[in-house]
N, C-alpha and C positions, 0 to 999 in steps of 0.2 A: 522204113524208107531205105532206098538204095544208098550205099556209102557215099556216092558222088553228090547226092542231094544233101546229105548231112554235112559234108564238107563245104558245099556252097552256102548252106545256112550259117555255118560257123564263120565263114569269110564275111558274109553280109553283116552279121552281128558285130564282129570285130571292127569292120569299117565304120559302122554306126557309132561304136564306142570311140573310135579315133576322132570322129566329128563332134564328140561331146554329147551325143544323144544318150539319155538314160534309158535303160531297158529293164523291164521286169520279165523274167523268164521262169516259167513253171516247167521243171524238167525232172524226170526221175532217173535219167542216165547220168551217173556221176562223172563218167569219162567225158561226155559231151559238155556237161555243165562246167567242168574244170577247165575246158579249153576256152570258154568265153566269159565266165563269171568271176567277179571280184569278191563277192560275199555270199553267204548262205543264210537263209532263214527257213528252218524246218517248221512247217505248220501241220498240226494234226487235229482234225475235227474242229478247225477254226481257231485253234489256240497255238500261239508261237511256243514251240518246245525247245528250240535251240537256235542261237545266232552265233556266227563266227565268220572269219575270213575263209575264202575258198582254200587257201594254202593250209589253214588249220584243219579243215574238213578232210582234205586229201591225206594229210599226215597222221590223222588220228583214227586208227582202225576201230577203237572202242566206240567212238561217236558214230562212225559209219554203221557199225553193227547195231547200235542202239536205235538209230533213227531210220536207217536205209535198208536194213536187213542184208547188208553186204557181207 
């Protein structure tokens, strides 16, 4: 998607969060997810492999490599 569309999506998600709306986001782009998400749940083949806060995911390169191939 065009960067301006991605930015508009992030703004819309953040506004919904401010209004107290819960959101389930399925996203592979860590940078985008980090902009809007509070927590992470990595699911592989239908099984939860890892759960943490988004801050922990961003700070932990070994977890990123293990589950996201970053």
